[in-house]
C-alpha positions, 0 to 999 in steps of 0.5 A: 373855236372863238379864235377862228370866228374872230379871224374870219370876221376880220378877213371879211370885206373886199381885198385890193386884188378883187377891187382891181379885177372888178375895175379892169372888167368894168374898164374893158366893158366901157371900151367895148361900148365906146368903140361900138358907139363911135363905129355907129356914129361913123357909119351913120355919117358915111351913110348920110354922105353917100345918100347925099352923093347919090341924090346929087348925082341923080339931080345932075343926071336928070338935069342933063336929060331934061336939057335940050341938046346944045353943041356949045353948052358950058360946063358948070358946077352945083353945090349941095348941102348934106344937112340942108335939103334946100335947092343946090346953088352955083358957086360964085367962081363958076366951074369947079369953084369953091362952094359957099359955107354950109355946102359940103358937096360940089357936082362938076358937070362937063362934056366933050364931043364924041370923036367917032360920032357926029352929034353925040356928047359925052357928059361927065358928072363928078362929085367932090367933097369940100375942099375938092376930094373926089368921091367915087368915080365920075359918071359918064352919060351920052347925049345925042342930037335928035335928028 
């Protein structure tokens, strides 16, 4: 009888197989947690960029709406910072030029006369990320001369 007690005492403890199984389970749990965190970070940065794009688009639409009708208006660009809620700046090179450091979004605003109607302009607002990849589709607005 004492032989069986001694043998059970010698076999107590963790085996290599049990250790490997527990490490595998912990590894899978860590992979799931890290994956969820990285997806959350990606989602939050995309949401922040999309909010900045919407704000830049709204700014340009209000700027066009507030300006007087000008049959010889010049196209322009504005640069916006995603992390800094400061005032937008115009790029040094003019229309469609590169924005200064710290400004991640550029709004290009251009217009053309509507061929079928006199005194109507079609304004186009397109937002691009630096160094120039377009975000979404350009927005078109109609502006008329007050008669």
